N, C-alpha and C positions, 0 to 999 in steps of 0.2 A: 744397226745403230750408227754405222759410220756416217751416213748423211747428216746426222744430228750434230756432228762435230766439224761440219764444214764452216767456212768463214761466215757465211750468211746466218747459219743457225747459232753459231757462237755469239754473234752480235745480238741475235734475238734473245738468247739465254741471259746475256748480260743486261739487256734492257729490262727484261721481266724481273730479274732478281733486284735490279736497282730500284724499280718501281715498288716492289714489295717492301724492300728495306725502307724506302722513303715513307710509304704509307704506315708501316709499323711505327716508325719514329714519330710521325705526326700523331698517331694514336696515343703514344706515351707522352708526347708534348701536351696534348689536351688533358691527359690525366694529371700532369704536373700543374697545369693551369687550374684545374679543379681543386687541387690541394691548396694552391695559393689563394684561390677565391674563398675556400672554407676558412683559411687562417685569417684572411682580411675580414670576412664576415664576423668572426669571433671578436676581432679587435674593434671593429666599428660598433658591434652590438654592445660591447662593454662600455665604449665611450658614450653611446646614446643613453645608457641607463644611469649615468652620473647625474647628480644634482647640478642645476645650472650654476656656472661660475660667473663671478663678476669680472667681465672682460676688461674693464678699465683698470681694476685693481691688479689683474694678472699682467697687463701690459706695464703697469707701474713697476712691477717686480722683475721686468725684463723677460717674462715668460710668454710663450705663444701656445695656446691650447691645441691639442691634437685635433685632426679632422673629425667632424661630427660630434664634437663635445658641445652639449647644451650650454648656452651662455646668455647672459642678460647685459644690456648696455643702455644707458640713457643719454639723450642728446636732442638736438634739433635737426630735422631734415633740411637739406639745402637743395630745393628743386632746381636751382639754376645750374647745378652740376650733374644732373641726371644723365645717364647713358643707357644704351641698349646693348645687350648681348644678342646678336641677331640669330635667326633661324633656329629657334627653340620651339619644338612642338609639344603640345599637351592635349591628351585625349584626341589625337589625330587632327588637331587644329593648329594651323600655323600661327606663330607669334614670336615674341622676343622676350628676353629676360630684362626686367627693369632694374637698374642699379642706381641707388640714391646715396649721396654722401650724408653721413650723420656727423654733425659737429658736436663734439664733446665740450663740456664747460671749460676745459683747459686748452681748447683750440685744436686738439688732435682730431683727425678725420678717419672715420671707419666706413668702409664700403658696405652697404646693405643690399644684398640680392633680394629684391622685393617680389619676385615671382613673375608669372607670365602675364603679358599684356598683348592685346591685339595690335598689330602694326598700325592700323588705321587710327588708333587712339593716341599715338605718340609720334606722329610724323615730325621730322625735323631734329630729333635728338641724335647726338653722335652715336655711331654704331661700331661695335667691336665684335671679334669672332669668338672670344672666350673671356673668362674671368681672369684678367691679367692686371694685377694691382699696379704694376709698373707703368702700364699703358694708361691707367686711370689718371696718374699724375700728368702725363703728357697731354691728355685730352682736356682735362679740366683746369690745369694749373694749380690744383690743390696738392697737398702732400699727405697721401694716405698711409695709414699703418699697413704693415705687411700682411695682416690677416683680414678676412672679411667674414660677414655674418649672413647666413641664409635665413631670411625672415620667415617666422612661423606665426607669431602673434605680436600685436603691438597695442599700446594704450596711448591715445584712444584707439578703438578697434579699427580694423581694416574696413573699407567700403567694398564695393563690388570688384574694384581693380586696385592693385594687381592681384591675380589669383596666386596664392601661395604655392610654391613648388613642393610636391610630395617628397617626403624623405625617401632615401634609397631603399628599395626592396632587397632584403638580404637573402636572395635566392642563390642557387649554385650555378645559374646560367646554363648555357647549352653544352658545356665542355664534355660532360659524360656522353651525351648523345653523339657528339662529334667524334669522340674516341671510339665508340662502338661502330660508327660508320666507317672510320678508317680501318679498323680491324676487319670489318666485314669485307670491305673492298680488297684488302690485301689477301684475305682467304679466298675470296671469289676469283681473284687474279690467278692464284696458284691452281685452283681447281680447273678453271677454264683453260689455262695453259697446259695442264696435264691432259685434258681431254683433246686439245689440239694435237699434242705430241702422239697420243695414242691413236687418234684417227690417221695421222700421217704415217705411223708405223704400219697400220693395217693396209694403207694405200700402197706402201712400198712392198709389203709382203705379197699383195696381189699381183704387182708388176713382175715379181720374180717367179 
């Protein structure tokens, strides 16, 4: 067994142990992310089951609804301030998210995320990388409220465009399968390394 404690083998042992520890930690990290995803799904699910709130009234009271809370708001669309959130796919088709300012009766402005549109239909509109209300102010010169609304229905009804963005699917994501993979890799590493050491031991025994 003495050769297995040579400098070269000690480095090999340290490397393998380090990789196993890393992979095990990655597995437990994925399990923690799974727990976080489950907790988030519960919170979002509860929010989505609430009755729609009057967004204008809520803002009057100085409150901001939590994410995914159903809300209703009335106003007039301002097409001159429309923007695009670029590089958003839907059903494997490229497109963008259309954002339209909604002017309330009292002059406040709410950003309405109106769904996916094909890029060829809306050439020339300003493009942003994400839903960032502070950037909306810069691009349009308007003063938006700090919250925005994901459009699902409107009166009068929507035409063919924009296509409403589906609500988030409350699944658990790939975290469990990733955790299983990391634990499998760590176990496989230990088994393979054991087989390598056993084969080397037999080789040394034959040499003597």
